[in-house]
BATOR-753231 format. One record per residue (C-alpha): x, y, z. Coordinates in pm, whole numbers, padded with zeros to 5 digits, always signed. Each point is the difference from the previous one (the first is absolute). Layout:
BEGIN
XYZ
...
This chain:
BEGIN
-11760+03647-14285
-00038+00376+00049
-00122+00032-00359
-00258-00269+00060
-00138+00144+00325
+00090+00362-00055
+00226+00186+00239
-00295+00118+00211
-00097-00363+00060
+00339-00066+00157
+00035+00313+00216
-00051-00107+00360
+00180+00302+00144
-00183+00276-00188
-00200+00286+00150
-00325-00190-00028
+00135-00294+00200
+00177+00219+00256
-00326+00187+00058
-00185-00314+00108
-00029-00103+00363
+00153-00323+00127
-00350-00146+00033
-00079+00081-00364
+00322-00159-00123
-00045-00312+00213
-00349-00037-00149
+00150+00029-00351
+00266-00258+00087
-00261-00243+00133
-00282+00058-00252
+00193+00119-00304
-00068+00305-00215
+00040+00074-00368
+00270-00228-00139
+00116-00113+00344
-00151-00337+00090
-00139-00071+00347
+00241-00152+00251
-00255-00158+00234
+00238-00278+00099
+00222+00248+00188
-00045+00020+00376
-00066+00338+00162
+00365+00010+00106
+00120-00075-00355
-00230+00274-00133
+00159+00247+00245
+00347-00113-00109
-00091+00054-00366
-00132+00345+00089
+00323+00080+00186
+00199-00102-00305
-00205+00220-00231
+00034+00295+00238
+00377-00054+00026
+00037+00024-00379
-00137+00354+00007
+00275+00124+00233
């Protein structure tokens, strides 16, 4: 899968992601960006949980 998407496409804990605000990342989760599809079916609470998970991976 990494060969198909490229390693950069899979890096959710890189400097670029860590430099984004929570609001920016929640917008990306909800609306999608690049190869990540929109997740509009998630509630605001589920979006915050997904954000928390992404942030926890960077620790």
